[in-house]
N, C-alpha and C positions, 0 to 999 in steps of 0.2 A: 504494500500499500504506500502510496507517495505521502510524504509528510508535508510538502509545500511545493508551491509553483517551481521554485528552483530545481527540484529533483525532476520535475516533469520537462522542463525546458532545457535543461543543461545537467545531466545526471552526474557529471565528474565533480569531485570536491575541489575547492579552491586550494590547490597545492602548488608546488614549484612548476609543475607541468601546465598548469593553467592559472595564470596571474591575470587579475583585473586589468583590463586595456584602459580603462576610462579613469580620468581625473580632473577634479574641478580645480581651476587654478585661483589665484588670489583676488581677482576681481569680481567675485560673486557678489551680486546685488540682493540676494535673498528673495527673489520673486516667486520661490516655491514650485515653479514649472517642473523642474526635474523631479522632485521628491514626490509631487502628486502623480506623476506619469510613471515612475519607475514600477514595473511589473512585478518586482520581488521585494519592493520597499528597502532596497539597499542605501538609499540616500536619506541621511538625517542631518539635522542642524548641530553643529559643534562649534562653540565659541562665537565666531562672528559670521560664519558662512556654512554652507552646506557641504557634506563630506560623503564620500562613496565608501561603504564598507567593503573591504575587499573580500571578506569571509562570506559575504551575501551576494555581492554583485556577480551576474552571470554573463557579463561582457555583451549583453543584447545589442547596445548602441541605442536604444531608445530615447535616452535622455539628451544625447548630443545634439541632434538636429532641432530639438526643441527649445534649447537654450536661447532666449532672446540677446544674450550678450555674447553668444559664441565662445564660451569660457570652458566648456567641458571638451577636453582633449583626448584624442584616441592615442595613447602611448605606443600602441604597435604601429602605428602610421609613420610611413617615411617623413622625415622632416624636409621642410622646403626652405629655400633660402630667402 
């Protein structure tokens, strides 16, 4: 039996083989869009901005295109100059 949506969508545990790809950088304006749209509730408010919990995140990418500030970065994407 599945314990949560994370198991259903991405059954591998968050280990060295599966690292969270997304990160919210320092310019977060706390609009709540990422947190309210995360399918596994991996995004929570920490200190002065939102934070993605690597133990919960399934790297689905739902949050990144929804961010109005475009500050959720795909850590696995090639860096452009």
